[in-house]
Structure formats: C-alpha cells, structure tokens
Backbone as CSV, one residue per row, in Angstrom:
resi,resn,N_x,N_y,N_z,CA_x,CA_y,CA_z,C_x,C_y,C_z
1,MET,18.524,-0.620,1.909,17.313,-0.839,2.681,16.435,-1.873,1.985
2,THR,15.854,-2.773,2.760,14.942,-3.775,2.213,13.515,-3.425,2.600
3,GLY,12.581,-3.858,1.799,11.194,-3.627,2.120,10.346,-3.537,0.872
4,TYR,9.117,-3.042,1.047,8.149,-2.970,-0.043,7.321,-1.706,0.068
5,ILE,6.920,-1.197,-1.078,5.887,-0.175,-1.161,4.565,-0.901,-1.380
6,VAL,3.574,-0.572,-0.580,2.233,-1.128,-0.765,1.372,-0.020,-1.366
7,THR,0.965,-0.244,-2.601,0.115,0.719,-3.292,-1.145,-0.004,-3.732
8,GLY,-2.057,0.719,-4.360,-3.313,0.086,-4.735,-3.860,0.640,-6.029
9,THR,-4.958,0.059,-6.447,-5.621,0.523,-7.662,-6.512,1.723,-7.377
10,ASP,-6.774,1.988,-6.095,-7.725,3.033,-5.725,-7.662,3.182,-4.212
11,THR,-8.466,4.092,-3.684,-8.596,4.199,-2.239,-9.590,3.150,-1.737
12,ASP,-9.434,2.758,-0.496,-10.342,1.799,0.153,-10.379,0.428,-0.527
13,VAL,-9.260,-0.006,-1.088,-9.228,-1.351,-1.676,-8.759,-2.395,-0.666
14,GLY,-8.255,-1.956,0.474,-7.730,-2.896,1.463,-6.229,-2.782,1.647
15,LYS,-5.649,-1.689,1.162,-4.204,-1.479,1.253,-3.696,-1.518,2.690
16,THR,-4.397,-0.826,3.578,-3.918,-0.727,4.959,-3.978,-2.072,5.655
17,VAL,-5.030,-2.827,5.416,-5.128,-4.161,6.009,-4.003,-5.044,5.485
18,PHE,-3.758,-4.999,4.174,-2.660,-5.798,3.626,-1.319,-5.321,4.190
19,ALA,-1.113,-4.010,4.257,0.150,-3.479,4.780,0.356,-3.898,6.229
20,ALA,-0.720,-3.940,7.003,-0.616,-4.393,8.386,-0.226,-5.868,8.451
21,GLY,-0.873,-6.689,7.627,-0.528,-8.112,7.609,0.906,-8.342,7.189
22,LEU,1.364,-7.591,6.177,2.742,-7.727,5.707,3.724,-7.238,6.769
23,SER,3.403,-6.131,7.413,4.281,-5.597,8.456,4.424,-6.585,9.606
24,GLN,3.320,-7.220,9.973,3.378,-8.214,11.046,4.186,-9.430,10.608
25,ALA,3.956,-9.908,9.393,4.662,-11.106,8.905,6.160,-10.875,8.816
26,LEU,6.562,-9.657,8.451,7.987,-9.333,8.296,8.599,-8.760,9.566
27,LYS,7.765,-8.528,10.612,8.217,-7.785,11.802,8.886,-6.489,11.353
28,ALA,8.205,-5.804,10.472,8.772,-4.661,9.750,8.510,-3.352,10.488
29,ALA,9.134,-2.300,9.994,8.734,-0.938,10.310,7.732,-0.504,9.247
30,TYR,6.675,0.157,9.685,5.622,0.632,8.782,5.672,2.140,8.739
31,TRP,5.537,2.701,7.521,5.552,4.161,7.368,4.506,4.584,6.357
32,LYS,3.660,5.503,6.756,2.692,6.154,5.863,3.178,7.589,5.684
33,PRO,3.715,7.956,4.527,4.302,9.288,4.375,3.336,10.434,4.640
34,ALA,2.097,10.312,4.137,1.132,11.395,4.306,-0.231,10.816,4.657
35,GLN,-0.752,11.221,5.807,-2.088,10.836,6.224,-3.006,12.027,6.014
36,ALA,-4.019,11.860,5.174,-4.985,12.926,4.914,-6.324,12.534,5.534
37,GLY,-6.704,13.238,6.580,-7.917,12.923,7.335,-7.557,12.326,8.677
38,LEU,-7.945,13.015,9.763,-7.542,12.596,11.112,-8.726,12.328,12.032
39,GLU,-9.947,12.452,11.531,-11.116,12.305,12.394,-11.290,10.883,12.897
40,ASP,-11.184,9.925,12.001,-11.364,8.529,12.376,-9.998,7.891,12.626
41,GLU,-9.973,6.589,12.820,-8.712,5.877,13.011,-7.821,6.086,11.786
42,THR,-6.597,6.547,11.994,-5.690,6.743,10.874,-5.117,5.401,10.442
43,ASP,-4.492,5.393,9.271,-3.886,4.152,8.784,-2.788,3.675,9.731
44,SER,-1.975,4.577,10.250,-0.915,4.186,11.182,-1.499,3.605,12.460
45,GLN,-2.584,4.184,12.948,-3.239,3.646,14.137,-3.821,2.263,13.870
46,ALA,-4.389,2.073,12.675,-4.933,0.762,12.315,-3.823,-0.284,12.263
47,VAL,-2.672,0.080,11.686,-1.560,-0.865,11.604,-1.032,-1.180,12.996
48,ALA,-0.941,-0.182,13.869,-0.490,-0.434,15.246,-1.428,-1.419,15.947
49,ARG,-2.720,-1.329,15.673,-3.694,-2.236,16.281,-3.628,-3.634,15.675
50,LEU,-3.435,-3.713,14.361,-3.512,-4.994,13.662,-2.171,-5.711,13.541
51,ALA,-1.079,-5.009,13.779,0.266,-5.594,13.628,1.104,-5.275,14.864
52,PRO,0.816,-5.943,15.986,1.516,-5.599,17.229,3.017,-5.865,17.189
53,GLY,3.479,-6.692,16.253,4.914,-6.957,16.141,5.661,-5.976,15.275
54,ALA,4.941,-5.031,14.673,5.558,-4.046,13.784,5.931,-2.790,14.563
55,GLU,6.854,-2.043,14.005,7.184,-0.718,14.527,6.525,0.301,13.608
56,VAL,5.644,1.121,14.168,4.939,2.120,13.373,5.675,3.451,13.504
57,LEU,6.183,3.927,12.390,6.945,5.171,12.365,5.997,6.361,12.161
58,PRO,6.339,7.533,12.657,5.452,8.694,12.498,5.369,9.153,11.046
59,GLU,4.203,9.606,10.659,3.996,10.110,9.309,4.817,11.387,9.096
60,ALA,5.217,11.608,7.857,5.863,12.880,7.525,4.853,14.019,7.570
61,TYR,3.620,13.743,7.130,2.574,14.761,7.106,1.285,14.174,7.660
62,ARG,0.687,14.898,8.615,-0.628,14.559,9.149,-1.557,15.716,8.779
63,LEU,-2.386,15.478,7.784,-3.222,16.533,7.210,-4.669,16.351,7.662
64,GLU,-5.290,17.436,8.061,-6.648,17.367,8.603,-7.688,17.009,7.545
65,THR,-7.521,17.522,6.346,-8.564,17.410,5.326,-8.537,16.036,4.661
66,PRO,-9.656,15.304,4.644,-9.683,13.952,4.084,-9.880,13.946,2.569
67,CYS,-8.793,14.150,1.837,-8.854,14.108,0.381,-7.449,13.827,-0.144
68,SER,-7.236,13.992,-1.436,-5.923,13.761,-2.018,-4.864,14.585,-1.275
69,PRO,-3.666,14.012,-1.040,-2.667,14.747,-0.267,-2.356,16.140,-0.796
70,HIS,-2.313,16.306,-2.120,-1.978,17.633,-2.646,-3.040,18.667,-2.287
71,GLU,-4.310,18.263,-2.319,-5.389,19.184,-1.990,-5.506,19.356,-0.475
72,ALA,-5.322,18.281,0.268,-5.343,18.382,1.730,-4.258,19.339,2.212
73,ALA,-3.072,19.245,1.610,-1.983,20.152,1.986,-2.351,21.596,1.647
74,ARG,-2.962,21.813,0.482,-3.349,23.175,0.095,-4.369,23.745,1.075
75,VAL,-5.394,22.951,1.387,-6.446,23.416,2.300,-5.868,23.692,3.684
76,ASP,-4.961,22.834,4.131,-4.385,22.967,5.472,-3.259,23.994,5.544
77,GLY,-2.862,24.531,4.378,-1.785,25.511,4.373,-0.417,24.911,4.617
78,VAL,-0.222,23.695,4.138,1.037,22.971,4.343,1.767,22.838,3.015
79,THR,3.074,23.023,3.038,3.899,22.799,1.860,4.549,21.422,1.962
80,VAL,4.320,20.579,0.976,4.915,19.238,0.954,6.327,19.352,0.378
81,ALA,7.316,19.064,1.207,8.721,19.234,0.828,9.365,17.893,0.508
82,ASP,10.257,17.890,-0.468,10.921,16.658,-0.881,11.684,16.001,0.257
83,ASP,12.407,16.798,1.059,13.275,16.186,2.072,12.473,15.470,3.155
84,ALA,11.223,15.890,3.381,10.384,15.209,4.370,9.911,13.847,3.871
85,LEU,10.007,13.623,2.566,9.539,12.373,1.967,10.684,11.418,1.666
86,THR,11.819,11.618,2.304,12.927,10.664,2.222,12.606,9.453,3.092
87,LEU,12.934,8.265,2.632,12.654,7.064,3.421,13.308,7.163,4.793
88,PRO,12.579,6.813,5.852,13.160,6.866,7.193,14.187,5.753,7.404
89,GLU,15.151,6.001,8.257,16.147,4.994,8.600,15.536,3.976,9.556
90,THR,15.808,2.700,9.317,15.352,1.645,10.201,16.207,0.403,9.990
91,VAL,16.372,-0.386,11.054,17.114,-1.645,10.926,16.172,-2.780,10.508
92,ARG,14.890,-2.537,10.534,13.909,-3.546,10.129,13.620,-3.412,8.633
93,PRO,13.017,-4.434,8.036,12.444,-4.220,6.703,11.416,-3.090,6.797
94,LEU,11.238,-2.359,5.724,10.347,-1.203,5.736,9.159,-1.446,4.813
95,VAL,7.964,-1.268,5.348,6.735,-1.323,4.559,6.194,0.098,4.469
96,VAL,6.129,0.614,3.246,5.654,1.974,3.004,4.280,1.891,2.342
97,GLU,3.296,2.537,2.937,1.959,2.544,2.337,1.700,3.877,1.655
98,GLY,1.482,3.829,0.358,1.152,5.036,-0.378,-0.284,5.465,-0.127
99,ALA,-0.606,6.677,-0.545,-1.968,7.206,-0.430,-2.745,6.877,-1.697
100,GLY,-3.903,6.247,-1.541,-4.756,5.981,-2.697,-4.072,5.138,-3.753
101,GLY,-4.218,5.549,-5.014,-3.670,4.780,-6.119,-2.299,5.243,-6.552
102,VAL,-1.839,4.671,-7.647,-0.461,4.847,-8.116,-0.165,6.272,-8.565
103,LEU,-1.168,6.978,-9.095,-0.933,8.325,-9.617,-1.572,9.410,-8.756
104,VAL,-1.798,9.121,-7.503,-2.292,10.150,-6.587,-1.229,11.234,-6.420
105,PRO,-1.604,12.523,-6.505,-0.609,13.584,-6.338,-0.352,13.941,-4.867
106,TYR,0.928,14.025,-4.510,1.326,14.598,-3.226,1.504,16.110,-3.378
107,ARG,1.955,16.512,-4.551,1.897,17.892,-5.039,1.483,17.791,-6.499
108,GLU,1.148,18.889,-7.118,0.750,18.810,-8.527,1.912,18.395,-9.416
109,ASP,3.144,18.578,-8.937,4.314,18.147,-9.698,4.962,16.894,-9.117
110,LEU,4.237,16.179,-8.241,4.812,14.999,-7.596,3.731,13.944,-7.376
111,LEU,3.705,12.951,-8.270,2.745,11.855,-8.144,3.324,10.740,-7.276
112,ALA,2.432,9.910,-6.756,2.875,8.796,-5.906,3.941,7.956,-6.605
113,ALA,3.712,7.605,-7.858,4.662,6.748,-8.571,6.014,7.422,-8.759
114,ASP,6.033,8.746,-8.829,7.311,9.454,-8.916,8.101,9.286,-7.621
115,LEU,7.397,9.336,-6.495,8.041,9.074,-5.209,8.567,7.645,-5.144
116,PHE,7.736,6.694,-5.578,8.152,5.296,-5.533,9.436,5.085,-6.325
117,ALA,9.539,5.760,-7.468,10.740,5.616,-8.290,11.967,6.135,-7.552
118,ARG,11.817,7.192,-6.783,12.943,7.707,-5.990,13.362,6.714,-4.917
119,TRP,12.383,6.053,-4.320,12.669,5.194,-3.173,13.321,3.868,-3.558
120,ARG,13.108,3.420,-4.776,13.768,2.213,-5.290,13.478,0.955,-4.471
121,LEU,12.265,0.858,-3.996,11.797,-0.373,-3.368,10.789,-1.036,-4.307
122,PRO,10.707,-2.360,-4.304,9.683,-3.015,-5.124,8.288,-2.686,-4.611
123,ALA,7.332,-2.670,-5.517,5.955,-2.321,-5.169,5.056,-3.548,-5.218
124,ILE,4.136,-3.609,-4.280,3.059,-4.590,-4.281,1.773,-3.829,-4.573
125,VAL,1.029,-4.293,-5.577,-0.236,-3.651,-5.941,-1.368,-4.427,-5.267
126,VAL,-2.162,-3.725,-4.467,-3.334,-4.317,-3.828,-4.548,-3.984,-4.681
127,ALA,-5.318,-5.025,-5.025,-6.433,-4.850,-5.968,-7.689,-5.523,-5.446
128,ARG,-8.814,-4.916,-5.770,-10.099,-5.571,-5.508,-10.279,-6.759,-6.456
129,THR,-11.268,-7.576,-6.161,-11.642,-8.630,-7.104,-12.959,-8.302,-7.804
130,THR,-13.480,-7.106,-7.596,-14.780,-6.736,-8.157,-14.638,-6.200,-9.587
131,LEU,-15.780,-5.961,-10.226,-15.821,-5.527,-11.619,-14.974,-4.271,-11.827
132,GLY,-14.198,-4.265,-12.898,-13.333,-3.133,-13.211,-11.894,-3.328,-12.778
133,THR,-11.637,-4.376,-11.995,-10.296,-4.531,-11.422,-9.246,-4.866,-12.479
134,ILE,-9.623,-5.518,-13.574,-8.616,-5.885,-14.576,-7.970,-4.632,-15.151
135,SER,-8.776,-3.715,-15.636,-8.235,-2.497,-16.226,-7.484,-1.655,-15.189
136,HIS,-8.092,-1.455,-14.022,-7.455,-0.622,-12.998,-6.102,-1.193,-12.574
137,THR,-6.029,-2.499,-12.440,-4.787,-3.111,-11.976,-3.726,-3.086,-13.056
138,LEU,-4.110,-3.402,-14.292,-3.131,-3.373,-15.381,-2.614,-1.953,-15.618
139,LEU,-3.478,-0.960,-15.502,-3.034,0.427,-15.629,-2.037,0.780,-14.529
140,SER,-2.296,0.317,-13.324,-1.385,0.591,-12.203,-0.028,-0.060,-12.437
141,ILE,-0.040,-1.296,-12.882,1.215,-2.007,-13.177,1.989,-1.279,-14.270
142,GLU,1.277,-0.858,-15.303,1.927,-0.167,-16.423,2.558,1.150,-15.976
143,ALA,1.832,1.911,-15.137,2.367,3.189,-14.661,3.611,2.983,-13.806
144,LEU,3.621,1.948,-12.999,4.796,1.658,-12.169,5.990,1.263,-13.035
145,ARG,5.759,0.353,-13.947,6.876,-0.122,-14.783,7.406,0.973,-15.706
146,ALA,6.541,1.891,-16.115,6.996,2.994,-16.959,8.028,3.858,-16.246
147,ARG,8.030,3.805,-14.922,8.983,4.571,-14.124,10.127,3.716,-13.604
148,GLY,10.227,2.492,-14.111,11.318,1.621,-13.711,11.152,0.992,-12.350
149,ILE,9.927,0.938,-11.844,9.661,0.378,-10.521,9.378,-1.112,-10.648
150,GLU,10.070,-1.913,-9.881,9.823,-3.354,-9.874,8.479,-3.643,-9.218
151,VAL,7.659,-4.451,-9.884,6.373,-4.859,-9.312,6.551,-6.267,-8.748
152,ALA,6.538,-6.361,-7.426,6.780,-7.652,-6.772,5.606,-8.600,-6.941
153,GLY,4.431,-8.052,-7.175,3.259,-8.901,-7.369,1.984,-8.144,-7.068
154,VAL,0.873,-8.835,-7.263,-0.452,-8.287,-6.967,-1.073,-9.121,-5.860
155,ALA,-1.615,-8.454,-4.861,-2.371,-9.102,-3.788,-3.829,-8.683,-3.933
156,PHE,-4.718,-9.650,-3.930,-6.135,-9.374,-4.127,-6.865,-9.362,-2.783
157,ILE,-7.934,-8.564,-2.729,-8.770,-8.467,-1.535,-10.215,-8.713,-1.937
158,GLY,-10.875,-9.649,-1.256,-12.287,-9.879,-1.518,-12.600,-11.314,-1.871
159,GLU,-13.775,-11.517,-2.432,-14.202,-12.853,-2.835,-13.385,-13.328,-4.038
160,GLU,-13.219,-14.634,-4.162,-12.453,-15.188,-5.273,-13.098,-14.797,-6.605
161,GLU,-12.264,-14.369,-7.547,-12.708,-14.058,-8.907,-11.604,-14.531,-9.837
162,SER,-11.646,-15.829,-10.155,-10.532,-16.472,-10.843,-10.284,-15.898,-12.235
163,VAL,-11.344,-15.474,-12.924,-11.165,-14.921,-14.268,-10.346,-13.635,-14.208
164,ALA,-10.759,-12.708,-13.336,-10.038,-11.435,-13.224,-8.628,-11.641,-12.692
165,GLU,-8.489,-12.461,-11.657,-7.172,-12.695,-11.063,-6.226,-13.307,-12.087
166,GLY,-6.726,-14.276,-12.843,-5.896,-14.921,-13.852,-5.522,-13.979,-14.983
167,ALA,-6.475,-13.168,-15.432,-6.190,-12.230,-16.518,-5.129,-11.224,-16.105
168,ILE,-5.242,-10.702,-14.904,-4.283,-9.702,-14.432,-2.879,-10.293,-14.350
169,THR,-2.769,-11.467,-13.770,-1.428,-12.026,-13.595,-0.815,-12.474,-14.922
170,ARG,-1.634,-12.965,-15.855,-1.090,-13.389,-17.150,-0.756,-12.192,-18.036
171,ILE,-1.715,-11.294,-18.200,-1.498,-10.153,-19.088,-0.450,-9.212,-18.505
172,GLY,-0.523,-9.006,-17.193,0.434,-8.123,-16.545,1.787,-8.759,-16.285
173,LYS,1.882,-10.100,-16.542,3.137,-10.824,-16.285,3.666,-10.492,-14.905
174,VAL,2.829,-10.779,-13.912,3.134,-10.404,-12.537,2.736,-11.546,-11.610
175,ALA,3.424,-11.659,-10.495,3.148,-12.727,-9.542,1.809,-12.510,-8.835
176,HIS,1.080,-13.603,-8.649,-0.148,-13.605,-7.846,0.273,-13.916,-6.416
177,LEU,0.178,-12.910,-5.536,0.645,-13.064,-4.154,-0.408,-13.652,-3.228
178,GLY,-1.584,-13.924,-3.776,-2.648,-14.485,-2.954,-3.818,-13.533,-2.835
179,ARG,-4.816,-13.978,-2.093,-6.053,-13.200,-1.945,-6.512,-13.265,-0.503
180,LEU,-6.652,-12.088,0.108,-7.198,-12.007,1.456,-8.711,-11.861,1.381
181,PRO,-9.446,-12.710,2.081,-10.888,-12.485,2.161,-11.183,-11.300,3.082
182,ARG,-12.362,-10.733,2.945,-12.798,-9.723,3.907,-12.973,-10.402,5.263
183,LEU,-12.454,-9.799,6.311,-12.434,-10.432,7.624,-13.422,-9.754,8.565
184,ASP,-14.259,-10.556,9.204,-15.213,-10.059,10.177,-15.319,-11.083,11.306
185,PRO,-14.719,-10.809,12.447,-14.108,-9.538,12.847,-12.697,-9.396,12.285
186,LEU,-12.258,-8.158,12.144,-10.893,-7.862,11.720,-10.086,-7.536,12.967
187,THR,-9.229,-8.457,13.356,-8.387,-8.287,14.537,-6.956,-8.671,14.165
188,ALA,-6.029,-8.404,15.062,-4.643,-8.813,14.821,-4.558,-10.319,14.605
189,ARG,-5.314,-11.086,15.374,-5.267,-12.546,15.258,-5.886,-13.029,13.956
190,THR,-7.082,-12.527,13.600,-7.718,-13.011,12.376,-6.906,-12.600,11.148
191,LEU,-6.294,-11.419,11.192,-5.480,-10.990,10.063,-4.220,-11.825,9.942
192,SER,-3.560,-12.071,11.068,-2.342,-12.878,11.035,-2.634,-14.280,10.508
193,ASP,-3.742,-14.873,10.982,-4.105,-16.223,10.534,-4.449,-16.226,9.042
194,ALA,-5.210,-15.236,8.579,-5.592,-15.172,7.161,-4.374,-14.923,6.287
195,PHE,-3.466,-14.070,6.747,-2.264,-13.772,5.975,-1.426,-15.034,5.807
196,ALA,-1.264,-15.785,6.889,-0.479,-17.023,6.829,-1.127,-18.045,5.908
197,ALA,-2.449,-18.073,5.878,-3.171,-19.069,5.083,-3.267,-18.707,3.613
198,HIS,-3.280,-17.410,3.289,-3.657,-17.004,1.933,-2.595,-16.233,1.154
199,ILE,-1.584,-15.682,1.817,-0.620,-14.835,1.125,0.695,-15.582,0.933
200,ARG,1.233,-15.520,-0.281,2.442,-16.240,-0.662,3.688,-15.486,-0.235
201,MET,3.999,-15.578,1.053,5.196,-14.904,1.548,6.475,-15.505,0.949
202,ASP,6.376,-16.748,0.483,7.560,-17.355,-0.155,7.960,-16.616,-1.429
203,LEU,7.011,-15.929,-2.056,7.307,-15.146,-3.256,7.919,-13.789,-2.934
204,LEU,7.909,-13.439,-1.648,8.445,-12.140,-1.226,9.727,-12.271,-0.423
205,ALA,10.150,-13.486,-0.164,11.350,-13.681,0.663,12.595,-13.238,-0.104
C-alpha cells in the first residue's frame, strides 16, 4: 500500500487542512481512524468538503467526547480494539490522519506513534511556525524515528518564519515540504491553489 500518515506537533496545527490538500493532490483515499468529538464538523466531513476528488473512508471509531481518544473511548464506554485499527483496503494512495500529536494515546498502552510503526507508511509532520515549534517539531521527529518510522518531511502552516523552519529542517535532517498560509476563505478551490503553489509535491512523488 502507498500513502502517508499525516501527524502533527499538537492539536489544531492545521493537520486536517493539510491532509485534505494532500488527499486532493493525490486523488487519495482519506482515513481518520478515530474521531473524538462529533458536535461540530468532523475532520472527515471537512476533508470531504475541501477535497472533492478524494474518497473519504469511514472512521473506525466515532467518539462523542471531544478529548484524547483514550479518554473519549473511556467516557463513551468504547473499547479500542487492535483489529479495528488495521489500515483499510483501497486501490488509491491512502492518507491517514492521526489524532493530535505523535504521542497521543488511543489506549493507555497504544500511542499514535506505535500505530504508525505498525502501519509502515512514511509520516509527514505538520507544524506551526509560531514560537515553540522548533522543540515540538524536533521532539515529534525524534519520537517517530525512534520507532523506525520514515519521516517524509515537515509541512509548515502559518506565516513565514525562516529561522524556525530552517532550524527544524537542518537539525532534524528532514525535508521542508513547504508552507501553507492560513486561508480566508478556506474552500476547496483556495486550498487546491495554495497547495499547488506552496507544497513540494515533487518531494513526495
């Protein structure tokens, strides 16, 4: 199976927007293994809206409580089972979006990075460009590599911050995949245009 895991340094860094842009660019299948919080637009719904050329696969777990998957599952009375977290079959490239950051627990004995290691797909780290991003991103890269996970590169979200971006890519010895600006309005068209203009898809081919 070909594809990428899209993970991040934290929650709300822009992972879903990047995953939508990547899914559209690759005409991929998109899968979010566990969605925690169903009140507002879910990540899968956002990708369906922003990536009309992608196939959005159903989540393995749809949890009502908006918090870490392990706690959401506990509150909702759901047991997170290994077999439900097997990569889905698809003839398209697969884009998998993790929950939150690299070490978010799906169970207390199962961290996101442990799942990524099972799946054996390269990971893309989505990072902010704001203060603190150097440490958070390098820690994420280190945790992934400690588990033998290939890091395909880092994609940045936000205003240009050349010092932080350069430090991360040099110290982390990782590809700079580009930087998406914050988009207003955020639509399928504006995202597709920004992705084509700013993201180095040639580094992911």
